[in-house]
N, C-alpha and C positions, 0 to 999 in steps of 0.2 A: 503493501500500499504505498502510496506517496505521499507523501509530509511535505505542507508549503508552509513555510513561516510567513505570517501575519502581524508576528509582534511584531511594532511600532519600532523605524527605524531611530533611536536616539543621535546618532549621530548626523554634524550637520551639514551633510551634501545628500545625492542622488544621485541614484544611477541617470536619470535623467537628465541633467543638468541643462541638455539642451532647450530642453521641453521643458526648463521653470523658467527660460529666458523669452523664449514664445510663447508661455503663461504667462509671465508682466508684459510684455506688449499687447497679449488679448485684452488685458484687465485694464492697461493706461486708453485705449481706443474704444471702450466699453461693447465689445462685441457680443457679448452675452447679455447686455442689457434689454435687447427688444424680449429676446425668450421671458427672460426671470420678472417683468413688468407685463409680457402680452398672452403667456400661457397660463391660464387660470386653472389646474387641476384639483379635484375634490378630494382633499384627501386629511384625515386629521397628521395633525403635526406634534410628533412626540421627542423627537428631536433632530429633526432637519426638515426646511420647507420641502414642497414637491418640488421648488424653480432650484434648490441646493442638491438634490438628487438630481435631476435633468444633468446640472455642471459637473455633478462625478460622473457622471454615464458621458457628459463630452471630454473631460478629462481623461477617462479611462479611453478611449476612444482613440487619442490624441496618444498618450501612452502607449498605444500599440494592440490594445486589447482583441482579440477575436469576437469574444460576448462578452456579458455583465458580468460572467463568472470568474472573469479574469478580475477582476477592478478586487479583489480581495488579496492579489498577489502581489499585484503592478501600484494599483493606486494606494489604497487604504497602511500601509506597512512604511511609503514614501511621504515622511512627514515636510520635506524641503519642497516638493512638488505641490501638497497643502498649503503652505504656507504662501508659495507662492500667487495662489487664485484665494489669498486670506482669508481660506478655513483653518480651523484647528482640526478637524477631522476628516473624515470621510464615510458617508452613511456604507450601511452594508449591502453589498448584491442581491440579495435577497431582498432586500424596500427601496430598490431604487427600481429592481426586477416589478414590484406591486405596486409602484409608481406609475410605471411606463403601464399597465396592465390596467388599469385605474382611468385611463386616458380617453375618452371618448369623441364623439365626431367630432364635436367643438372644439375640442382638444387640438385636435388634428389641425383644422382649418385656423386654429388662433398659432398654431406652431409654423402654420405655412406663411398664413401673412409674416410672421416674423425673421422668418427665411426670406421673404421677398424686398424683407426693410433692408435686413445684412446686406442681398445682393446690391438693392441699390447705393446702399451706401459706401459699402468699401468694392466693391467690383469696378475693373477699368472696363469689360465688357461694355457694361451699361453705362457709363460715363466715354462711350467710345465717340471721338469728333467726327461725325460723316464727313461733314465739312470736306475734311483732307483726305481720308482714306474709306475704302470700302471696308465696312462690318464683315467679315469672312466667316460663315456658320456652318460646321460640320453637321450634320446628321446621322446617326448611327441609330440602325434598328439590330437586336441581339437577344436571340432565343435563350429564354431563362428556362430548363427543363423543372419542374413541378410535378408533385405526388394530388394525385384526382380531385383532395378534397381542397388543394389551396384556391384562395381566391382569385378569381378569373382566371382560375385554370381551362383549359380546352384543350383538345386536339389539334396539331397546325406542326406547320414545319418547322423543324430543328435540323441545323443541319447533319449529317452523315448519321442521325436518329430517327427510325421510320417508325411511324403510327404514338409517337411522342406526345404526352399529356405538357404543357408547360405555360408561360405567360411572356408576354413578347418588350423587354427593356428599348425604350425610344429618349433616345441620349441627343440633346445638341449643344454643340461646344464653341465656345467664340473660339476659333483656332490662333487665333493673333494672342491671345492674352492666356493659353490654357485655362482656360474657366468654363466648367457647364452653366450654361442656363436654363437648360429646363429638362429634366429626368422624370419621367410619367410611364409609369408601369399601364399593359394593356394584354388584355385577353390572347389567349396562345393564334387565334385564327382569325386574320383581318377576312374583313368582307367586304 
């Protein structure tokens, strides 16, 4: 059985020192503020607010976690990383998951509005000067194989996989800036 050390790192350094610098920059530009003020998940607060738990999930993604379960071994023990975000501690991964599971359709809409606000405020693609240059957009459709019960899952075309079910990911990027403009999931079969 594998044991993970989740005891706090009491040493004043971080294995993710570069991420600490990135976090400090994100704090100075208030990147997370539209999410903290615009997304209101109805949940009882014991130790952490829903906004703080969403922030912990975001920090975990930046730290390279492949899933929320890795929050306990990547973010919680790293005190320097938490301090960079102005936090004394990090929520446990199961409470972060509970918060995300409590999110309603309205919360998803609020998060989309917050993400749009962040994109408009900080994106080079959104602030592109159309008088000087054309904006080059790259559109891509990618098949995402999935199980029968997945949302929007239908039989469709998936490269080298006959009779497969899944969804289609439509992604538009601003090529000059390497920024994702739109990321949308559709049913696996186009009509």
